[in-house]
matplotlib code that plots the C-alpha trace (Angstrom):
import matplotlib.pyplot as plt

x = [150.0, 152.0, 150.3, 146.9, 147.6, 148.6, 145.4, 143.2, 144.9, 144.4, 140.8, 140.0, 141.8, 139.7, 136.5, 137.3, 138.1, 134.9, 132.8, 134.7, 134.5, 131.1, 130.0, 132.9, 132.0, 128.4, 129.4, 131.7, 128.8, 126.6, 129.2, 129.7, 125.9, 125.6, 128.3, 126.2, 123.1, 125.0, 126.0, 122.5, 120.6, 123.2, 122.7, 118.9, 118.9, 121.4, 121.8, 120.6, 117.0, 117.3, 120.3, 119.2, 118.9, 122.2, 124.0, 122.5, 123.6, 127.1, 127.1, 126.1, 128.7, 131.5, 130.9, 130.8, 134.0, 135.6, 134.9, 136.4, 139.6, 140.0, 139.8, 142.9, 145.0, 144.5, 144.2, 147.7, 149.1, 147.0, 148.0, 151.7, 151.1, 149.1, 151.7, 154.4, 152.5, 151.8, 155.5, 154.7, 156.0, 159.5, 158.2, 156.3, 159.5, 161.4, 159.1, 160.1, 157.4, 157.9, 156.1, 154.4, 152.8, 151.5, 150.1, 148.6, 146.8, 145.6, 144.1, 142.5, 140.9, 139.8, 138.2, 136.3, 135.0, 134.2, 132.1, 129.3, 129.6, 129.9, 126.8, 124.9, 126.0, 125.2, 121.7, 121.0, 122.1, 119.9, 116.9, 117.3, 117.6, 115.2, 117.9, 119.1, 122.4, 123.0, 124.8, 126.1, 128.6, 129.9, 131.0, 131.9, 134.0, 136.8, 137.2, 137.1, 139.8, 142.0, 141.4, 142.2, 145.7, 146.6, 144.9, 147.1, 150.1, 149.1, 148.5, 151.9, 153.5, 151.7, 152.6, 156.3, 156.3, 154.6, 157.3, 160.0, 158.0, 155.7, 153.5, 151.6, 148.1, 147.7, 149.0, 146.5, 143.6, 144.6, 144.8, 141.2, 140.1, 142.4, 140.8, 137.4, 138.2, 139.5, 136.6, 134.0, 135.5, 134.4, 137.1, 135.1, 136.0, 139.7, 140.7, 144.3, 143.1, 142.8, 146.5, 146.0, 145.6, 142.2, 140.4, 140.2, 138.9, 136.3, 135.2, 134.7, 132.7, 130.5, 129.8, 128.5, 126.6, 125.1, 125.2, 124.3, 127.1, 128.4, 132.0, 131.8, 130.9, 134.1, 136.9, 139.8, 142.2, 140.5, 140.9, 144.5, 145.1, 143.6, 145.8, 149.0, 147.9, 147.1, 150.2, 152.4, 151.1, 151.4, 155.0, 155.8, 154.0, 155.8, 159.2, 158.6, 157.5, 160.6, 162.9, 161.4, 161.5, 165.2, 165.9, 163.9, 166.0, 169.3, 168.4, 166.8, 163.4, 161.2, 161.7, 160.9, 157.7]
y = [78.6, 80.6, 78.8, 79.3, 83.1, 83.2, 81.4, 83.7, 86.8, 85.6, 84.5, 88.0, 89.5, 87.5, 88.3, 92.0, 91.8, 90.0, 92.5, 95.5, 94.3, 92.7, 93.9, 92.0, 88.9, 89.1, 89.8, 86.7, 84.6, 85.9, 85.1, 81.5, 81.1, 82.3, 79.8, 77.1, 78.2, 77.8, 74.2, 73.5, 74.7, 73.1, 69.7, 70.1, 70.9, 68.5, 65.9, 62.3, 62.5, 59.0, 60.2, 63.9, 63.8, 62.1, 64.5, 67.6, 66.2, 65.7, 69.3, 70.7, 68.8, 69.4, 73.1, 73.6, 71.6, 73.6, 76.8, 75.3, 74.1, 77.5, 79.1, 77.2, 76.8, 80.3, 81.9, 81.1, 82.5, 85.6, 86.2, 86.1, 88.3, 90.8, 90.9, 91.5, 94.3, 96.0, 95.6, 93.5, 90.1, 90.9, 91.8, 88.5, 86.6, 88.3, 87.3, 84.6, 82.3, 80.3, 81.8, 78.5, 78.4, 81.9, 81.1, 77.9, 79.8, 82.4, 79.9, 77.8, 81.0, 81.8, 78.4, 78.8, 82.2, 81.0, 78.1, 80.7, 81.4, 77.6, 76.9, 79.6, 78.3, 74.8, 75.6, 77.9, 75.2, 72.6, 74.9, 75.9, 72.4, 70.7, 68.1, 67.4, 65.8, 63.4, 65.8, 63.3, 65.5, 62.7, 60.9, 63.9, 66.0, 63.4, 62.7, 66.4, 67.3, 64.5, 65.8, 69.3, 68.2, 67.5, 70.7, 72.7, 71.1, 72.4, 75.8, 75.9, 74.9, 77.8, 80.2, 79.2, 80.0, 83.3, 84.2, 83.9, 85.2, 87.7, 88.4, 85.2, 86.5, 84.7, 81.5, 81.6, 82.5, 79.6, 77.3, 77.8, 76.3, 73.4, 72.8, 73.1, 70.5, 68.1, 68.4, 67.9, 64.7, 61.5, 58.9, 56.4, 58.3, 58.9, 56.4, 57.8, 60.9, 58.8, 59.7, 63.4, 65.7, 65.8, 63.7, 60.5, 62.3, 64.0, 60.7, 59.3, 62.4, 61.8, 58.2, 59.6, 62.7, 61.2, 57.4, 57.7, 55.6, 56.1, 56.4, 52.8, 51.4, 52.8, 50.2, 50.9, 50.5, 53.5, 55.7, 54.6, 55.5, 58.9, 59.5, 58.6, 60.6, 63.7, 63.5, 63.0, 66.1, 68.1, 67.1, 68.0, 71.3, 72.3, 71.2, 73.4, 76.3, 76.1, 75.8, 78.8, 80.7, 79.9, 81.1, 84.3, 85.0, 84.3, 86.6, 89.3, 88.9, 89.5, 93.2, 93.5, 93.3]
z = [187.7, 185.1, 182.2, 183.9, 184.1, 180.5, 179.5, 181.6, 180.2, 176.7, 177.3, 178.7, 175.7, 173.1, 174.9, 174.8, 171.1, 170.3, 172.2, 170.8, 167.2, 167.5, 164.0, 162.5, 164.4, 163.2, 159.6, 159.7, 160.9, 158.2, 155.6, 156.7, 156.9, 153.3, 152.3, 154.0, 152.1, 148.8, 149.8, 151.0, 147.9, 145.7, 147.3, 147.2, 143.5, 142.1, 144.8, 144.8, 146.2, 147.8, 149.9, 150.3, 154.1, 154.6, 152.2, 153.9, 157.3, 155.8, 154.6, 158.0, 159.9, 157.4, 157.1, 160.9, 161.2, 158.4, 160.4, 163.5, 161.7, 160.1, 163.5, 164.6, 161.5, 160.1, 163.5, 164.5, 161.3, 161.5, 165.1, 164.2, 161.2, 163.3, 166.1, 163.6, 161.9, 165.2, 166.2, 169.3, 168.1, 169.2, 172.7, 172.9, 171.9, 174.7, 177.5, 179.9, 178.4, 175.3, 172.3, 171.4, 174.8, 174.5, 171.1, 172.4, 175.2, 172.7, 170.3, 173.0, 174.3, 170.7, 170.4, 173.6, 172.6, 169.1, 170.6, 170.7, 167.0, 166.2, 168.2, 166.4, 163.0, 163.9, 165.1, 162.2, 159.7, 161.3, 161.5, 157.9, 156.6, 159.1, 159.6, 163.2, 164.0, 166.9, 169.3, 171.7, 173.6, 175.8, 172.6, 170.4, 172.8, 173.5, 169.8, 168.9, 171.5, 170.1, 166.6, 167.5, 168.7, 165.1, 163.9, 166.3, 164.7, 161.3, 162.8, 164.4, 161.0, 159.3, 162.2, 161.9, 158.2, 159.0, 161.5, 158.7, 155.7, 157.5, 154.4, 153.9, 153.5, 150.1, 151.5, 154.4, 152.1, 149.7, 152.7, 153.6, 150.3, 150.8, 154.2, 152.6, 150.0, 152.6, 155.0, 152.3, 150.9, 152.6, 153.4, 151.4, 148.3, 149.1, 151.8, 151.7, 153.4, 156.6, 157.1, 156.6, 159.6, 161.3, 158.6, 160.5, 163.6, 161.4, 160.1, 163.6, 164.5, 161.4, 162.6, 165.9, 164.6, 161.5, 161.9, 165.6, 167.0, 170.5, 171.7, 173.1, 169.6, 168.0, 167.8, 170.2, 167.2, 165.6, 168.7, 169.0, 165.3, 165.9, 169.0, 167.1, 164.0, 166.0, 168.2, 165.1, 163.3, 166.6, 167.0, 163.4, 163.7, 166.9, 165.4, 162.3, 164.5, 166.8, 163.8, 162.2, 165.5, 165.8, 162.2, 162.9, 166.0, 164.2, 161.3, 163.5, 161.8, 164.9, 164.8, 161.0, 159.1]

ax = plt.figure().add_subplot(projection="3d")
ax.plot(x, y, z, "-o")
ax.set_aspect("equal")
plt.show()
């Protein structure tokens, strides 16, 4: 019940923020759409004509997934940084609830609210390119949820670093280009990326959305690998976050920015 109340409170908070700062939300959507146009026209002009449709579908899926991953990974870091700047991070750390649970509820709420933005971006991209992905929600949602477990782990690691260092704006900005590079590289080019966070989950989602496979056609070993991969990165991320939180408490960093 307590976790539910924390989630509902954060969901209400995120909805109020989105409505209050609607121009910022719209400008962010426009910016990401312009980025997509750059990818789209680049592929159209210099891409292989024989694989043009496939390449455009890859761009659509990769850039929407990039937006989603940034929401979590950067979002956790920005939340910690903003709370520290407003002087409320110390108050959050003194509540009866664990800080990582509060942040988890907050980012889950952010994802739910941002589903509106993600849907708008996805539809706009498909309309612009006249390429339609296989949106099999019954197959995509379970894989996406498993993949996001690992993404949360990376977000927690960044959030932990933010607790200690506070000013990490440049690190977070640099990280978005790292995420972009990873999401736009197929595993067939760099198979080693299979062991990186979220990359294998993205590949399975590609198989469904582009190659029109179903969840039942994906080998059980692949799903088990995704579960292990995501859980491993989540555990690593939570461990880093808790270690950094402990260091911040010992050094009295929660009350400083």
